[in-house]
C-alpha positions, 0 to 999 in steps of 0.5 A: 585388573587384579588377579588372585589365586589360592591353592588348597590341598585335597582337604580344602586347607589353604597352602598358599596364594598369589596376586598381581595386577594385569593390564587386561579388561576381557573377563575370560582372559583374566580367568584363564590367567588365574588358572594358569598362575594357579597351575604354576603355583601348585607345581612350585608346591609339588602338589599332585592332586589339585582342584582349580575353581573359577567364577567364570563358567565360560572358562571352566566349560572351555577347559572341561570340553576342550575338544569341542571348541576351535576358537582362540579361547578354546585353543588357550583352554586346550593349552591349560588342559595339557598343563593340567595333565602333569598332575596326578589328579586335576579338576577345574570346577565352577564356584560362585563369585560369592565364595571367592572371598580370598581371591577377591581380597588378594585382588584388592590388596595387589591393586591398592598396594601396586604389587605382586604378592606371593604367600605360603602356609604362613599367610598374613593375618588378613588371609588367616581371618578369611580362611577362618570365616570361610571354614565357619561358613562351610560348617 
């Protein structure tokens, strides 16, 4: 399964991203992994205010309601929440799958090229084109 993460600043500008392939089949497991990779990436970029988006409502709810879940996934969500406390402001929100074009592109790229892919604000043309299309769609 491919894993794609993008990092945006508080204005929505794409600052970087990460992609890799993982040997996972459980949807919630890879969604949690994506958020964890996003936390690591935002820490490496020294960001203080962050927003994480996932198209997996189950994981978003588990992280945001961490005190109400005693399952294994709930415990893992609590661990992610503890990592989020290191930021000045961190929000985890749900985003529809249709708006996740960049992470989807990253997933497909790392799967087809069997690689790990890190990029910063000097992102490649494929990412740039999607960022521009996304900005046009939002206006």
